[in-house]
C-alpha positions in Angstrom: 135.8 155.4 102.3 135.4 155.7 98.5 132.1 154.6 96.8 132.0 151.7 94.5 130.6 152.1 90.9 129.8 149.7 88.1 130.0 150.4 84.4 128.4 147.9 82.0 128.6 147.7 78.2 126.2 144.9 77.1 126.7 144.1 73.4 125.2 141.4 71.2 128.1 139.1 71.6 129.6 139.9 75.1 129.0 142.1 78.1 131.9 143.9 79.8 131.5 145.0 83.4 134.0 147.1 85.4 133.9 147.6 89.1 135.8 150.7 90.3 135.8 153.2 93.1 135.5 157.0 93.2 139.2 157.3 94.1 140.1 155.9 90.7 141.0 152.3 91.4 139.9 149.7 88.9 139.0 146.8 91.1 137.8 144.1 88.6 136.8 143.7 85.0 134.7 140.7 84.0 133.2 139.7 80.7 130.0 137.7 80.3 127.5 136.6 77.6 125.8 139.1 75.3 122.8 141.1 76.2 119.8 139.8 74.2 116.5 140.7 76.1 114.6 140.5 72.7 115.2 136.8 72.6 115.8 135.8 76.2 113.5 138.2 78.0 114.3 141.1 80.3 114.1 139.1 83.5 116.8 136.6 82.3 118.9 139.4 81.1 118.8 141.5 84.2 119.3 138.4 86.5 122.4 137.6 84.5 123.7 141.1 84.8 123.2 141.0 88.6 125.1 137.7 88.7 127.9 139.5 86.8 128.0 142.2 89.4 128.4 139.6 92.1 131.2 137.9 90.2 133.0 141.3 89.9 132.7 141.9 93.6 134.1 138.4 94.3 137.0 139.0 91.9 137.8 142.2 93.9 137.8 140.2 97.1 134.6 141.8 98.4 131.4 140.1 99.7 128.6 140.0 97.2 126.5 142.0 99.5 128.9 145.0 99.4 126.8 148.1 98.4 127.5 149.7 95.0 126.8 153.4 94.9 126.1 153.8 91.2 125.6 151.5 88.2 125.4 152.5 84.6 124.1 149.8 82.2 124.4 150.5 78.5 122.7 147.6 76.8 122.3 146.3 73.3 118.7 145.5 72.1 117.3 148.0 74.6 116.3 150.4 71.9 113.1 152.0 73.2 112.3 154.1 76.3 109.9 151.5 77.5 112.6 148.9 77.4 115.0 151.2 79.3 112.3 151.7 82.0 111.6 148.0 82.3 115.3 147.2 82.6 115.7 149.9 85.2 112.8 148.6 87.3 114.2 145.1 87.2 117.8 146.0 88.0 116.6 148.3 90.8 114.5 145.4 92.2 117.6 143.2 92.1 119.6 145.8 94.1 122.5 146.1 91.8 123.2 149.7 92.9 121.8 152.5 95.0 121.4 154.6 91.8 121.1 152.9 88.5 121.1 154.3 84.9 120.0 152.3 81.8 120.8 153.4 78.3 121.3 151.8 74.9 124.9 150.6 74.3 125.5 153.0 71.5 125.7 155.8 73.9 128.5 154.1 75.8 130.6 154.6 72.6 129.7 158.2 72.6 130.7 158.8 76.2 133.9 156.8 75.8 135.0 158.8 72.7 133.5 162.3 72.8 135.3 164.5 75.3 132.2 166.7 76.0 129.6 163.9 75.9 127.8 165.0 72.7 128.1 164.1 69.0 127.3 161.0 67.0 128.2 157.4 67.9 128.1 154.3 65.6 128.4 150.8 66.9 129.2 148.2 64.3 129.8 144.9 66.1 127.7 141.8 65.4 124.9 144.2 64.4 124.8 148.0 63.8 123.2 151.0 65.4 123.9 154.7 65.9 122.7 157.5 68.1 123.4 161.2 68.5 123.3 163.8 71.3 123.0 167.6 70.6 125.2 169.9 72.8 121.9 171.2 74.1 120.8 167.8 75.3 118.4 166.7 72.6 119.0 163.2 71.2 118.2 161.2 68.1 118.3 157.5 67.4 116.9 154.7 65.2 114.2 152.2 65.8 116.8 149.5 65.1 114.7 146.4 64.8 116.7 144.8 62.0 115.5 144.1 58.4 112.0 145.3 59.1 113.3 148.8 59.9 115.7 148.9 57.1 118.9 148.1 59.0 121.9 146.5 57.4 125.4 146.3 58.7 127.7 144.9 61.4 129.8 141.7 61.2 127.0 139.3 60.8 125.6 141.2 57.8 129.1 141.4 56.2 129.5 137.7 56.7 126.2 136.8 55.2 126.8 139.0 52.2 130.2 137.4 51.7 128.8 133.9 51.8 126.0 134.9 49.5 128.4 136.5 47.0 130.6 133.4 47.1 127.6 131.1 46.3 126.5 133.4 43.5 130.0 133.4 42.0 129.7 129.6 41.7 126.3 129.3 40.2 126.7 132.0 37.5 124.7 134.8 39.1 127.7 136.9 40.3 131.3 137.8 39.4 134.2 135.6 40.4 135.6 136.2 43.9 138.3 134.7 46.2 135.6 134.4 48.9 134.8 131.0 47.4 138.2 129.8 48.4 138.7 131.8 51.6 135.4 131.2 53.5 134.6 127.5 53.8 137.8 126.5 55.7 136.6 128.5 58.7 134.1 125.7 59.3 136.3 122.9 58.1 134.2 122.4 55.0 135.2 122.1 51.3 132.9 124.6 49.7 130.7 127.6 50.4 127.7 125.6 49.2 128.3 123.1 52.0 128.5 125.9 54.5 125.1 127.3 53.2 123.5 123.8 53.4 124.8 123.4 56.9 123.4 126.7 58.0 120.1 125.9 56.3 119.9 122.5 58.0 120.7 123.9 61.4 124.1 122.2 61.7 125.8 125.6 61.8 123.9 128.3 63.8 123.3 131.5 61.8 125.0 133.5 64.5 128.2 131.5 63.9 128.5 133.0 60.5 129.8 136.1 62.3 133.2 134.4 62.3 133.4 134.8 58.5 133.4 138.6 58.7 137.2 138.9 59.3 137.8 136.8 56.3 135.6 139.1 54.1 137.6 142.1 55.4 140.9 140.3 54.7 139.8 139.3 51.2 138.8 142.9 50.5 142.2 144.2 51.8 143.9 141.8 49.3 142.2 143.5 46.5 139.2 141.3 45.8 136.6 143.5 44.1 133.5 141.7 45.4 134.7 141.6 49.0 135.7 145.3 48.7 132.2 146.1 47.5 130.7 144.5 50.7 133.1 146.5 52.9 132.2 149.7 51.1 128.5 149.0 51.4 129.0 148.8 55.2 130.8 152.1 55.1 128.1 153.7 53.0 125.4 152.5 55.5 127.4 154.0 58.4 127.7 157.4 56.5 124.0 157.3 55.8 123.2 156.8 59.5 125.6 159.6 60.6 124.3 162.1 58.1 120.7 161.3 58.9 121.4 161.9 62.6 123.3 165.1 62.0 120.4 166.4 59.8 117.8 165.5 62.4 119.7 167.4 65.1 120.6 170.3 62.7 124.3 169.7 63.2 125.4 169.4 59.6 127.0 172.9 59.8 128.6 172.3 63.3 131.9 170.6 63.9 130.7 167.4 65.4 132.6 164.4 66.8 131.6 161.1 65.2 132.8 158.2 67.3 133.2 154.9 65.5 133.0 151.8 67.8 132.4 148.1 67.8 134.4 145.1 66.5 134.2 145.9 62.8 135.2 149.5 63.3 137.9 149.1 66.1 139.8 146.3 64.6 142.0 148.4 62.4 140.0 148.0 59.2 141.8 150.6 57.2 139.8 150.2 54.0 136.5 150.6 55.9 137.8 153.6 57.9 139.2 155.4 54.8 136.0 154.8 52.9 133.9 156.3 55.7 136.3 159.3 56.1 136.2 160.0 52.4 132.4 159.8 52.1 131.8 162.0 55.2 134.2 164.6 53.7 131.7 164.9 50.9 128.4 164.3 52.6 129.0 166.0 56.0 132.3 167.9 55.8 131.9 169.3 59.4 131.8 165.8 60.8 135.0 164.8 62.8 135.2 161.0 62.6 137.4 159.1 65.0 137.8 155.4 65.8 137.2 154.7 69.5 140.6 153.9 71.2 139.2 152.2 74.3 136.6 149.5 74.9 133.1 151.1 75.0 132.7 150.0 78.7 134.9 153.1 79.5 131.9 155.2 78.5 129.6 153.3 80.8 132.0 153.6 83.7 132.3 157.4 83.0 128.5 157.6 83.4 128.6 155.7 86.6 131.3 157.9 88.0 129.4 161.0 87.0 126.3 159.6 88.8 128.4 159.0 91.9 129.9 162.6 91.7 133.5 161.5 91.1 135.8 164.3 89.8 136.9 164.5 86.2 140.4 163.6 87.1 139.2 160.2 88.3 137.3 159.7 85.1 140.3 160.4 83.0 142.6 158.2 85.1 140.3 155.2 84.8 139.8 155.7 81.1 143.6 155.6 80.6 143.7 152.5 82.9 141.1 150.7 80.8 143.0 151.6 77.5 146.2 150.0 78.9 144.6 146.8 80.0 143.8 143.7 78.0 140.1 142.7 78.2 139.4 139.6 80.2 138.3 136.3 78.7 134.6 135.4 78.5 133.4 133.8 81.7 131.9 130.3 81.5 129.2 128.9 83.8 127.2 132.1 83.7 123.9 130.4 82.8 124.3 130.9 79.0 122.8 128.1 77.0 123.5 129.4 73.5 126.9 130.2 72.1 128.0 133.9 71.9 127.6 135.6 68.6 131.3 136.5 68.3 
């Protein structure tokens, strides 16, 4: 009888979990709330993940006590080794699998998009992060604690920059931009100033601003110079992260896959992609950028299959299966009190 495996990609805004077996059958795919142990605590986070495993087993028609051979959990906001160890201890205590692996979610992008499992991965979803693995096994990453560690990027940063630029255009501090007309309707309001006041007063959660990011990208694609500058700033930040990691691992002179994943990179943002490609051609000409063509959970499942000893053919088959499927809707009634980021 084949072993069961679980691959989990826990992002800021959602968590994808796939239950499969070592013969290559995808048994269920469920999507739950984001992974935010930095605000909700590790116990709440891991208990919610265990609940998601039970839900996946139920969707596959299996008892929730059915043993899982290997589970690979790639989690956002688990950025330090101590956090990985804590998550591993708690998931092990909860009995989610006989063998459990915990990593930062950025590495799921790398495993999903780099054939040999090494290179550089960038995740730009609600937030931003990057990590790299040398072919010899050494790795490099960032502290990734937000503004206090110099981080800027992801959909929420783009949205906030777009709203700020639109307000500045109205009060004389900045150039004219169509963002003033394009953004407020997302919240059913008449002006960006009213949006800003609603956020400041708590009527609109700051995290809800993430929904403005697609409008900033669309305005940039229509030729608005201010919006284009915001998109290019995101591209510049990504290039800085990639080149820093390549330099730290001494890979600047080695042809190296650079996998670009997350919502703001996988949503066919041509302007952003072309800007990154052009900048890397100058700053790191041996880098080989590619946009990830499957959801990052495929990388987590790959790690789970490797842990369970599944052959490469099974890994390739399941990756293709994931690429052909539409992701499931976000589950409700999973104990989430706050709205998802995006």
